ZAMI-331878 format. One record per residue (C-alpha): residue number from 1; chain; x, y, z. Coordinates in steps of 0.001 Angstrom, whole numbers. Layout:
# ZAMI-331878
[rec NUM; "A"; [X; Y; Z]]
...
This chain:
# ZAMI-331878
[rec 1; "A"; [-27932; -112067; -110015]]
[rec 2; "A"; [-31368; -112707; -108501]]
[rec 3; "A"; [-34212; -112282; -110941]]
[rec 4; "A"; [-37449; -110738; -109707]]
[rec 5; "A"; [-39405; -113733; -110916]]
[rec 6; "A"; [-37544; -115930; -108443]]
[rec 7; "A"; [-39133; -114133; -105500]]
[rec 8; "A"; [-42710; -114147; -104281]]
[rec 9; "A"; [-43460; -111026; -102300]]
[rec 10; "A"; [-45113; -111553; -98948]]
[rec 11; "A"; [-45016; -108757; -96357]]
[rec 12; "A"; [-44789; -111288; -93529]]
[rec 13; "A"; [-41586; -112721; -95019]]
[rec 14; "A"; [-39533; -109690; -94063]]
[rec 15; "A"; [-41044; -108880; -90691]]
[rec 16; "A"; [-38061; -108998; -88319]]
[rec 17; "A"; [-40339; -109499; -85334]]
[rec 18; "A"; [-40946; -113057; -86540]]
[rec 19; "A"; [-37334; -113850; -85715]]
[rec 20; "A"; [-36776; -111972; -82445]]
[rec 21; "A"; [-38783; -110971; -79416]]
[rec 22; "A"; [-37986; -107729; -77606]]
[rec 23; "A"; [-40663; -107659; -74871]]
[rec 24; "A"; [-41559; -104021; -75508]]
[rec 25; "A"; [-44911; -103409; -73859]]
[rec 26; "A"; [-45990; -100088; -75352]]
[rec 27; "A"; [-44350; -97840; -77942]]
[rec 28; "A"; [-45023; -94529; -79660]]
[rec 29; "A"; [-43976; -94218; -83299]]
[rec 30; "A"; [-43895; -90620; -84503]]
[rec 31; "A"; [-44217; -90574; -88278]]
[rec 32; "A"; [-45653; -94073; -88020]]
[rec 33; "A"; [-47750; -93726; -91182]]
[rec 34; "A"; [-44630; -93147; -93249]]
[rec 35; "A"; [-42548; -95551; -95279]]
[rec 36; "A"; [-40160; -96721; -92554]]
[rec 37; "A"; [-42397; -95931; -89615]]
[rec 38; "A"; [-45253; -98125; -90815]]
[rec 39; "A"; [-42911; -101108; -91112]]
[rec 40; "A"; [-41753; -100515; -87537]]
[rec 41; "A"; [-45412; -100422; -86475]]
[rec 42; "A"; [-46069; -103785; -88132]]
[rec 43; "A"; [-43022; -105364; -86494]]
[rec 44; "A"; [-43984; -104067; -83045]]
[rec 45; "A"; [-47527; -105391; -83382]]
[rec 46; "A"; [-46210; -108794; -84436]]
[rec 47; "A"; [-43980; -108706; -81351]]
[rec 48; "A"; [-47010; -108253; -79089]]
[rec 49; "A"; [-46376; -104576; -78361]]
[rec 50; "A"; [-49185; -102048; -77917]]
[rec 51; "A"; [-48522; -99319; -80466]]
[rec 52; "A"; [-49485; -95652; -80637]]
[rec 53; "A"; [-48848; -93673; -83836]]
[rec 54; "A"; [-48617; -89894; -84111]]
[rec 55; "A"; [-48572; -88655; -87711]]
[rec 56; "A"; [-50055; -85628; -89477]]
[rec 57; "A"; [-50183; -87532; -92804]]
[rec 58; "A"; [-48327; -84720; -94598]]
[rec 59; "A"; [-46073; -87287; -96263]]
[rec 60; "A"; [-47245; -90518; -94648]]
[rec 61; "A"; [-50374; -92347; -95736]]
[rec 62; "A"; [-53132; -94162; -93915]]
[rec 63; "A"; [-52781; -96799; -96656]]
[rec 64; "A"; [-49513; -97809; -95006]]
[rec 65; "A"; [-51404; -98581; -91797]]
[rec 66; "A"; [-54474; -100162; -93395]]
[rec 67; "A"; [-53760; -103629; -91995]]
[rec 68; "A"; [-52779; -102289; -88585]]
[rec 69; "A"; [-55287; -99504; -87920]]
[rec 70; "A"; [-57645; -101608; -85785]]
[rec 71; "A"; [-54689; -102729; -83637]]
[rec 72; "A"; [-53140; -99338; -82849]]
[rec 73; "A"; [-54003; -96033; -81220]]
[rec 74; "A"; [-53712; -93353; -83897]]
[rec 75; "A"; [-53322; -89599; -83405]]
[rec 76; "A"; [-53631; -87468; -86521]]
[rec 77; "A"; [-51471; -84546; -85512]]
[rec 78; "A"; [-48139; -82754; -85503]]
[rec 79; "A"; [-45256; -83479; -83106]]
[rec 80; "A"; [-45254; -79752; -82337]]
[rec 81; "A"; [-48679; -80119; -80722]]
[rec 82; "A"; [-47237; -80649; -77262]]
[rec 83; "A"; [-50538; -81518; -75596]]
[rec 84; "A"; [-51282; -84237; -78139]]
[rec 85; "A"; [-47685; -85481; -78005]]
[rec 86; "A"; [-47771; -85886; -74227]]
[rec 87; "A"; [-51086; -87715; -74461]]
[rec 88; "A"; [-49741; -90035; -77176]]
[rec 89; "A"; [-46617; -90930; -75199]]
[rec 90; "A"; [-48436; -91768; -71969]]
[rec 91; "A"; [-47354; -95121; -70438]]
[rec 92; "A"; [-44935; -95936; -73273]]
[rec 93; "A"; [-41634; -97771; -72777]]
[rec 94; "A"; [-39992; -96351; -75872]]
[rec 95; "A"; [-40448; -93689; -78544]]
[rec 96; "A"; [-39361; -94358; -82121]]
[rec 97; "A"; [-38989; -90818; -83438]]
[rec 98; "A"; [-39245; -90705; -87241]]
[rec 99; "A"; [-41507; -87684; -87831]]
[rec 100; "A"; [-39570; -85142; -89902]]
[rec 101; "A"; [-39378; -83102; -93061]]
[rec 102; "A"; [-37165; -85580; -94902]]
[rec 103; "A"; [-36693; -83921; -98288]]
[rec 104; "A"; [-33307; -82239; -98755]]
[rec 105; "A"; [-34626; -79947; -101563]]
[rec 106; "A"; [-37652; -79012; -99468]]
[rec 107; "A"; [-35454; -78011; -96524]]
[rec 108; "A"; [-33390; -75866; -98897]]
[rec 109; "A"; [-36579; -74186; -100151]]
[rec 110; "A"; [-37962; -73690; -96631]]
[rec 111; "A"; [-35193; -73935; -94019]]
[rec 112; "A"; [-37181; -72202; -91271]]
[rec 113; "A"; [-40226; -74455; -91365]]
[rec 114; "A"; [-38065; -77554; -91696]]
[rec 115; "A"; [-36008; -76475; -88673]]
[rec 116; "A"; [-39173; -76026; -86641]]
[rec 117; "A"; [-40131; -79606; -87463]]
[rec 118; "A"; [-36760; -81339; -87430]]
[rec 119; "A"; [-35112; -79458; -84580]]
[rec 120; "A"; [-37855; -78069; -82334]]
[rec 121; "A"; [-40100; -81051; -83004]]
[rec 122; "A"; [-37341; -83359; -81816]]
[rec 123; "A"; [-36811; -81228; -78710]]
[rec 124; "A"; [-40534; -81493; -77960]]
[rec 125; "A"; [-40311; -85275; -78258]]
[rec 126; "A"; [-37399; -85376; -75825]]
[rec 127; "A"; [-39153; -83087; -73367]]
[rec 128; "A"; [-42287; -85245; -73495]]
[rec 129; "A"; [-40111; -88299; -72862]]
[rec 130; "A"; [-38503; -86565; -69861]]
[rec 131; "A"; [-41828; -85452; -68366]]
[rec 132; "A"; [-43463; -88843; -68845]]
[rec 133; "A"; [-40458; -90922; -67696]]
[rec 134; "A"; [-40038; -92761; -70988]]
[rec 135; "A"; [-37216; -95293; -70826]]
[rec 136; "A"; [-35722; -94835; -74295]]
[rec 137; "A"; [-35934; -92683; -77424]]
[rec 138; "A"; [-34723; -94142; -80736]]
[rec 139; "A"; [-34103; -91308; -83192]]
[rec 140; "A"; [-34004; -91679; -86971]]
[rec 141; "A"; [-31071; -89592; -88163]]
[rec 142; "A"; [-29315; -89602; -91525]]
[rec 143; "A"; [-25970; -90162; -93205]]
[rec 144; "A"; [-26516; -86688; -94694]]
[rec 145; "A"; [-24739; -85303; -91621]]
[rec 146; "A"; [-21399; -86482; -93053]]
[rec 147; "A"; [-21713; -84230; -96070]]
[rec 148; "A"; [-19469; -84592; -99093]]
[rec 149; "A"; [-16277; -85323; -97182]]
[rec 150; "A"; [-13884; -87525; -99194]]
[rec 151; "A"; [-13323; -90151; -96497]]
[rec 152; "A"; [-14963; -93495; -97226]]
[rec 153; "A"; [-16490; -95396; -95602]]
[rec 154; "A"; [-18288; -92964; -93322]]
[rec 155; "A"; [-17487; -93710; -89680]]
[rec 156; "A"; [-19350; -92222; -86725]]
[rec 157; "A"; [-16246; -90577; -85237]]
[rec 158; "A"; [-15161; -88691; -88371]]
[rec 159; "A"; [-15522; -84896; -88758]]
[rec 160; "A"; [-18908; -83865; -90137]]
[rec 161; "A"; [-19670; -81391; -92918]]
[rec 162; "A"; [-23456; -81126; -93339]]
[rec 163; "A"; [-24218; -79533; -96709]]
[rec 164; "A"; [-27959; -78828; -96458]]
[rec 165; "A"; [-30445; -77522; -93903]]
[rec 166; "A"; [-31746; -81079; -93593]]
[rec 167; "A"; [-28310; -82373; -92644]]
[rec 168; "A"; [-27705; -79526; -90175]]
[rec 169; "A"; [-31098; -80158; -88599]]
[rec 170; "A"; [-30463; -83880; -88207]]
[rec 171; "A"; [-27074; -83161; -86636]]
[rec 172; "A"; [-28648; -80671; -84239]]
[rec 173; "A"; [-31267; -83247; -83288]]
[rec 174; "A"; [-28503; -85787; -82623]]
[rec 175; "A"; [-26905; -83331; -80216]]
[rec 176; "A"; [-30201; -82890; -78421]]
[rec 177; "A"; [-30406; -86680; -78134]]
[rec 178; "A"; [-26944; -86842; -76585]]
[rec 179; "A"; [-27774; -84021; -74172]]
[rec 180; "A"; [-30996; -85773; -73238]]
[rec 181; "A"; [-28874; -88688; -72102]]
[rec 182; "A"; [-26122; -86651; -70420]]
[rec 183; "A"; [-28275; -84034; -68671]]
[rec 184; "A"; [-31518; -85843; -67935]]
[rec 185; "A"; [-30590; -89518; -67877]]
[rec 186; "A"; [-32791; -90422; -70860]]
[rec 187; "A"; [-31714; -93503; -72772]]
[rec 188; "A"; [-31314; -92154; -76305]]
[rec 189; "A"; [-29776; -93539; -79461]]
[rec 190; "A"; [-29463; -91934; -82898]]
[rec 191; "A"; [-29472; -94180; -85961]]
[rec 192; "A"; [-27825; -92676; -89026]]
[rec 193; "A"; [-29727; -94307; -91878]]
[rec 194; "A"; [-28035; -94602; -95205]]
[rec 195; "A"; [-30337; -94930; -98250]]
[rec 196; "A"; [-33398; -96902; -97211]]
[rec 197; "A"; [-35593; -98534; -99850]]
[rec 198; "A"; [-38367; -101088; -100049]]
[rec 199; "A"; [-42143; -101576; -100225]]
[rec 200; "A"; [-44361; -98552; -99430]]
[rec 201; "A"; [-41836; -95921; -100448]]
[rec 202; "A"; [-43914; -93329; -102275]]
[rec 203; "A"; [-42620; -92622; -105818]]
[rec 204; "A"; [-45096; -89828; -106536]]
[rec 205; "A"; [-43054; -86945; -105136]]
[rec 206; "A"; [-40010; -85361; -106810]]
[rec 207; "A"; [-38371; -85685; -103379]]
[rec 208; "A"; [-38854; -89450; -103184]]
[rec 209; "A"; [-36034; -91970; -102901]]
[rec 210; "A"; [-34302; -92760; -106170]]
[rec 211; "A"; [-35236; -96455; -106104]]
[rec 212; "A"; [-38956; -95766; -105752]]
[rec 213; "A"; [-38794; -93249; -108628]]
[rec 214; "A"; [-36842; -95674; -110805]]
[rec 215; "A"; [-39390; -98411; -110067]]
[rec 216; "A"; [-42220; -96126; -111173]]
[rec 217; "A"; [-40361; -95152; -114338]]
[rec 218; "A"; [-39520; -98759; -115222]]
[rec 219; "A"; [-43074; -99985; -114715]]
[rec 220; "A"; [-44346; -97067; -116808]]
[rec 221; "A"; [-41791; -97761; -119544]]
[rec 222; "A"; [-40367; -94261; -119072]]
[rec 223; "A"; [-36910; -92768; -118974]]
[rec 224; "A"; [-35814; -91502; -115543]]
[rec 225; "A"; [-33916; -88321; -114788]]
[rec 226; "A"; [-30480; -88786; -113215]]
[rec 227; "A"; [-28988; -85673; -111666]]
[rec 228; "A"; [-25281; -85381; -112372]]
[rec 229; "A"; [-23210; -87954; -114252]]
[rec 230; "A"; [-24809; -90966; -112570]]
[rec 231; "A"; [-21521; -92215; -111178]]
[rec 232; "A"; [-22448; -91031; -107705]]
[rec 233; "A"; [-22893; -93979; -105367]]
[rec 234; "A"; [-25093; -94870; -102422]]
[rec 235; "A"; [-25260; -97468; -99676]]
[rec 236; "A"; [-28809; -98809; -100115]]
[rec 237; "A"; [-30328; -100714; -97200]]
[rec 238; "A"; [-33591; -102662; -97302]]
[rec 239; "A"; [-36342; -101402; -95010]]
[rec 240; "A"; [-36686; -104716; -93120]]
[rec 241; "A"; [-33066; -104440; -92035]]
[rec 242; "A"; [-33688; -100897; -90814]]
[rec 243; "A"; [-36655; -102134; -88799]]
[rec 244; "A"; [-34467; -104810; -87215]]
[rec 245; "A"; [-31912; -102142; -86304]]
[rec 246; "A"; [-34601; -100064; -84605]]
[rec 247; "A"; [-35798; -102993; -82519]]
[rec 248; "A"; [-32256; -103790; -81462]]
[rec 249; "A"; [-31638; -100125; -80623]]
[rec 250; "A"; [-34749; -100050; -78443]]
[rec 251; "A"; [-33543; -102875; -76227]]
[rec 252; "A"; [-29739; -102991; -76291]]
[rec 253; "A"; [-28371; -102296; -72807]]
[rec 254; "A"; [-25212; -100670; -74173]]
[rec 255; "A"; [-26888; -98288; -76624]]
[rec 256; "A"; [-27388; -95269; -74342]]
[rec 257; "A"; [-26413; -91922; -75845]]
[rec 258; "A"; [-24840; -93557; -78887]]
[rec 259; "A"; [-24809; -92659; -82594]]
[rec 260; "A"; [-24803; -95628; -84964]]
[rec 261; "A"; [-24583; -96012; -88746]]
[rec 262; "A"; [-27293; -98198; -90242]]
[rec 263; "A"; [-26166; -99306; -93679]]
[rec 264; "A"; [-24792; -102329; -95491]]
[rec 265; "A"; [-21123; -101397; -95883]]
[rec 266; "A"; [-21300; -101564; -99692]]
[rec 267; "A"; [-22510; -99194; -102391]]
[rec 268; "A"; [-23811; -99103; -105948]]
[rec 269; "A"; [-23683; -96362; -108605]]
[rec 270; "A"; [-26904; -94691; -109769]]
[rec 271; "A"; [-26327; -95629; -113420]]
[rec 272; "A"; [-25719; -99222; -112339]]
[rec 273; "A"; [-28897; -99140; -110263]]
[rec 274; "A"; [-30981; -98163; -113283]]
[rec 275; "A"; [-29350; -100909; -115371]]
[rec 276; "A"; [-30212; -103468; -112694]]
[rec 277; "A"; [-33856; -102377; -112532]]
[rec 278; "A"; [-33986; -102515; -116347]]
[rec 279; "A"; [-32788; -106114; -116165]]
[rec 280; "A"; [-35774; -106952; -113912]]
[rec 281; "A"; [-38241; -105310; -116275]]
[rec 282; "A"; [-36650; -106177; -119617]]
[rec 283; "A"; [-36170; -102520; -120558]]
[rec 284; "A"; [-33373; -100945; -122597]]
[rec 285; "A"; [-34314; -97312; -121932]]
[rec 286; "A"; [-31481; -94832; -121405]]
[rec 287; "A"; [-31817; -92288; -118570]]
[rec 288; "A"; [-31861; -88521; -119051]]
[rec 289; "A"; [-29116; -86575; -117303]]
[rec 290; "A"; [-29598; -83151; -115731]]
[rec 291; "A"; [-27239; -80976; -113645]]
[rec 292; "A"; [-26488; -82158; -110118]]
[rec 293; "A"; [-28754; -80732; -107410]]
[rec 294; "A"; [-27384; -78515; -104614]]
[rec 295; "A"; [-26893; -80387; -101366]]
[rec 296; "A"; [-26627; -83826; -102997]]
[rec 297; "A"; [-23784; -86063; -101840]]
[rec 298; "A"; [-21556; -87694; -104469]]
[rec 299; "A"; [-20397; -90862; -102684]]
[rec 300; "A"; [-21608; -92513; -99519]]
[rec 301; "A"; [-21053; -95877; -97864]]
[rec 302; "A"; [-21336; -96858; -94202]]
[rec 303; "A"; [-18744; -98205; -91852]]
[rec 304; "A"; [-20928; -100751; -90036]]
[rec 305; "A"; [-18536; -101998; -87367]]
[rec 306; "A"; [-20137; -99975; -84560]]
[rec 307; "A"; [-23612; -101294; -85395]]
[rec 308; "A"; [-22301; -104846; -85314]]
[rec 309; "A"; [-20384; -104498; -82049]]
[rec 310; "A"; [-22925; -102368; -80168]]
[rec 311; "A"; [-26222; -103794; -81412]]
[rec 312; "A"; [-25259; -107122; -82930]]
[rec 313; "A"; [-26708; -105787; -86182]]
[rec 314; "A"; [-26177; -107547; -89511]]
[rec 315; "A"; [-28197; -107234; -92704]]
[rec 316; "A"; [-30467; -110102; -93725]]
[rec 317; "A"; [-31291; -108767; -97202]]
[rec 318; "A"; [-28485; -108430; -99783]]
[rec 319; "A"; [-29135; -105631; -102258]]
[rec 320; "A"; [-30325; -107687; -105213]]
[rec 321; "A"; [-32662; -109701; -102970]]
[rec 322; "A"; [-34221; -106560; -101504]]
[rec 323; "A"; [-34428; -104892; -104905]]
[rec 324; "A"; [-36199; -107892; -106408]]
[rec 325; "A"; [-38740; -107971; -103571]]
[rec 326; "A"; [-39263; -104238; -103924]]
[rec 327; "A"; [-39803; -104496; -107676]]
[rec 328; "A"; [-42428; -107201; -107145]]
[rec 329; "A"; [-44230; -105017; -104621]]
[rec 330; "A"; [-44390; -102097; -107065]]
[rec 331; "A"; [-45650; -104452; -109776]]
[rec 332; "A"; [-48403; -105638; -107449]]
[rec 333; "A"; [-49340; -102081; -106451]]
[rec 334; "A"; [-49452; -100944; -110074]]
[rec 335; "A"; [-51829; -103760; -110961]]
[rec 336; "A"; [-54050; -102999; -107976]]
[rec 337; "A"; [-54076; -99260; -108762]]
[rec 338; "A"; [-53037; -98277; -105241]]
[rec 339; "A"; [-49909; -96328; -106259]]
């Protein structure tokens, strides 16, 4: 096992643009101040691309763009502001569409508002791309669309059973992406992310990713809450690998109208995850267990064959490597008082 002390965190170390050049001239990143979006922004800038970001900062943070702000064009606004959206997308080659209400519990609490963002907002993005002759739209979808079906691993062609408004909305958006390709000739691709983790993931919200919450709990010497028995499992993928997948999806000639899993092909249990983080921090704290939440999936792992064959995608960061780098980042942020 890799110990956190064996790794020295450096944001430039995991910038995929250092290792590949995609010749994208100008890109719009919706939700570009968010966790994943801001990493895509950094990679595009390093690749020599002119970047525009559209984000209303409802869940994203300008802290995530602090190093990039003087190198980008930034619009503080909502994707449902069609006039602003069309202005932001002007002269772009590609749109990376990440703006969304991403919390499953929040979409359960407010399914109408979340549908307006996740479904209609996506349709607005596609319509702006059509009007402005954008070459390609790369959409950030989710493995949540598979639901709690027993088949493992999850393969793109299997029947879907979305179990939450969030999952239904992502599936609807995928269909709009496919129709954008079939009806209007847009080059679209939907990436079904499995559980993304890494630096900049905000642990302050109850809707945050489990790894970011566990990091906060470990560094605060606190016991985390695990919903359910803790034997549920997830396919966790490091954010730098997700960025690499997005860059490949933006340029692959064969990726038109496709849906692609972006995961690692392996999974880890939630109890085991907490034990591993405890080993980094030297803790022996036991978690608290509460009833499982509605809409949560019990087991999930990606079939990655399509990503490999279509995009040439392979992960560069094994789980323990990514987790160690992530733990170091949270340590650094805690000491600096930023998070």
